N, C-alpha and C positions, 0 to 999 in steps of 0.2 A: 465393276465399280472400282474406281481409283480416284485419289485426290487427297490433298493436304488439308487438314483441319487446323483451325486457329482458335485459341481461347483469348478473348479480349482481356487486356490488363490495363492498368493505369499508364503503362509505358507505351502501348500501341493504340490506345483508344482514340486518340485524336486523328491518327492517320487511317484507321480502318473504317469501312462502311458498316452500317447496321442491318444490311440485307433489305430492309423495307424502304420504300420511297426513294429508290435509286434514281438519281438524275432528275428528280422532280423538284424544281425550285420552290414551289409553293409549300413543300413540306420540310424545307431546310431548317426552319425555326423549330419544328417538332423534333428533328434529328438532334439539334443542339441541346434542347431540353432533355431529351432521352440520354444523351451522352453525359450531361451534368448529373443526372439522376444515377446513372450507372457508376460514375466515378465515386459517388458517395456510398454505393452498395458493395464495392469490391472488397473492402475490409470485412464485410459481413459474410463472406463466403459465396457471394452471388457469382454465377457462371453464365457466360454468354459464349457459346461455342458454335463456330460456323465453318462451312466448307470455304476454302480460299478461291472463290469464284465471284463473279458479279451477278449474284442471284440470291433468291430466298431459300437458303438451305442452312437452317440453324436450330439450336435448342437453347432455351434460356430457363434457368432454374435457380432456386435459392433455398436456404434453410426455412422450413415452414414457420418457425417462430419469427423470422424476419421477412416473410413474404407478405406483400401488400394485398392481401385477400382476406375475406371473412371466413377463413378456415382455421380451425384450432386443432392442436395435437402436439405430441412431444416427439422430438428426435426424428422428424421426417424431412425429406426434401420435397419441395413443391415445384412442379413444372408450370411456368407461365405460358410458354409457347414452344411448340415443336412444329416447324413449318418447312416443307419441301415443295417447291412449286415448279411449274413449267416443264422444261425438258429434263429436269433433274429427278422427276418422279419415276418410280419404278426401277431405280438403280441401287436400292438398298441403303440410301443415305439416311432415311428416317430410322431404319432399324439400327444403323451404326450409332447415330446420335443418341437414341434412347438407351441402347445398351451401354454407352459411355456413362450416361447419367446413373443408371442402375448400378453399374460397377463402382462409380464414385461413391454412391450411397453406402455400398457394402464396405468399401475401404475406410470410410469415415465412421463405421460402426453405427450407421443409422438404423432406425426401425423399419424404414421403407420409403417409398416414393408415392406421391399423390398428385392428382391433377383434376381440374374441373372439366366435365364433359357434359354430354346430353344424351337423352334416350334416342333421338334421331339426330343425324349429323347436322351441325350448325356451323356457320361461318365463325371464325375467331375462337373456336373451341376444338380441343383434340378429339379425334375420331375414336369413339368408344370401341368399335370393332378392331381397330388397329391395336389399341392399348390392351385389349383382352388377349391378343396373341402372345403377350409377354407376361400374362398372369394377373393383370390388373382386374379388380372386381369392384362392383358398386358397393360402397360402404355407407353412403348417405344420399339423400335426395332433397330437392326443393320442388314442390309441386309435382307435376307429371312430366316435366321436361328436363330439368337440370339434375346432374348427378355428380357426386364426388367419387372418383375412382382411386383405388389404392392398391399398391403391391406391398404387402406386409411381409417382413422377414421374421417377425417375432410374435405375431398375433395381435399386437396393439393396432388401434385404428384412429385415424383423424376424423373430424366431423365439421360440418358447416356450423358456424356460430349460431346460437339461438336467435340473435338479431337478424341474421341473413335470411332466416325463414319467415320473417314477417311479411316481406314483399309488399308492404303498404307504408304510406306516409300520410301525414295529416293534410298537407297542401294539395289542392286540386289543380294547381298550375303545372304546366310542363316543367319538369325538374330533371336535371341531368347531373349525375355524379360522374366525375372524370378524374383519371389519374395522370401520372407523368411518364408512364412507361411506354406508351405507343406513339411513334412519330407522326401518325396520321391525326391524332386528336386535336392539336392546336388549330390546324386549318379547319377541321370539322366544327370546332367551337366558333371560330370566326364566321363561318358560313351560316351557322344556326343563329348567332346573334344578329347578323345582318338581315336574315329573312324575318325573324321575329320582330325586329325593330320596324322593318318596312310594312309588315302586316299588323303592327300594333298588338302582338301576341305576348302576354306576360311569360317570362321564362326565368327559372331559378337555376343558376349554374353553380354547382358545389364542387370546388377543387379538393380532391382527396390528396393532400400533400404531406401526410405523415402516416407512419405505420399504424398509429393508434386509430386514426380516422378510417383507414382501410379495413382494419379488423372489426370496425363498428358499423359498416355500411349495412343498411336494412334490406339487403337483397343479394342475389348472386352477383358477383363482381370480380372481373379480372382486370379491368381498367376503365370500364364504361358501363353505365346503367341509366336507363330512362324510365321515369315515372310520368304518368298522365292521369288526371282525375283521381289521384291518390293511389293508383295501382302500378306495380312494376309492369313494364311493357316489353322491354328488350335489352339485351346486352350488346346489341349490334350498333355500330356507328351509323349515324343518320346522314343522308344527303337531302336535298330539297324535296325530291319526290317521296322518299320514305317518310319524311317529316309531315308532308301534306296528308298522306294516308293515315298517319297516326292521329293527327289533329281532327280528322273527319270522323273518328270513332265516336 
């Protein structure tokens, strides 16, 4: 393993890529939104660290108190995303990125590091088995699928917010909560709006555009959550096929 890592800053943010949606013009608007959101987070201690290559090799984390997720706790770092893909897998980059985050937490005098995961491996969530190799343990759950993992340095533990465990809303309509952190989301929203309009399907799109809203989402949420017939269905982004299957339930 060898390579140079870069931390994004206000000075280099405009010139650097964000690892996701590389070279895909339909996601450029999403990249612009993510960069604007990142620029506002930098002064809050938000970290986006990547390998200096044209690929998906990065970690993104923040102070838990400032993390746009329905997780509560004191003095923790929260990992939004740890992603190593393609030919870069198996070279130790994931380990190096995670160890950097853990070391950063210790240097800052934090109580630990936490991340949303799942009982079985799911897209867009950190792999539980990988995190366990570094001492992360399950400290809270939502239903039988979703878990909050934490590496505690002092015995204190974070939790999902009580609201996140509700997993239900009053509306029976297709309802999607979406954040500003993922470059893929704006195009996904555009496609869903187009499909629902063409099929005359009611859809309620709720933009999670403040920290307060993110802490109050009524389900597990990392930047996307789908409800249908009042029940939480998935944290995964939808395309036309997956949306059709959901609506057939």
